[in-house]
C-alpha positions, 0 to 999 in steps of 0.5 A, spaced: 837 239 572 837 246 574 831 248 569 828 243 571 829 244 579 827 251 578 834 252 582 840 255 579 846 252 577 850 252 583 845 249 588 845 244 583 853 243 584 852 245 592 847 239 592 852 234 589 858 237 592 855 237 598 859 243 600 854 249 602 848 248 606 842 248 602 834 247 605 831 241 605 827 243 601 831 245 596 835 239 595 829 235 595 826 239 588 834 237 586 834 230 587 827 229 584 831 233 578 836 229 578 831 222 578 826 224 574 832 225 568 836 218 570 842 222 573 847 217 575 854 220 579 859 218 574 866 213 578 870 217 573 868 223 573 868 225 580 875 221 581 878 225 576 875 231 580 878 229 586 885 226 584 882 219 588 880 214 585 879 209 590 881 204 587 888 199 589 891 195 583 895 188 585 899 184 580 901 177 582 906 172 578 905 164 576 910 161 575 
C-alpha cells in the first residue's frame, strides 16, 4: 500500500489510525491505494490492538 501510494509505511499507519496530522493530499494518495488494492479493515485485528471488541454477549435460559 505504501509503495503504491509513494509514501512511507508509517504514513499509511498514521492515515489509518488517525493519530497524527497528515496533509489531505497525502491522505488522498493513501486512500486511493487502499481502494485500488481492495483493502477492507479487519474488525478482529482492530479489536486485538485496541483491547475492545465492541461486542456485547447475551445469554438467555428457556425452560
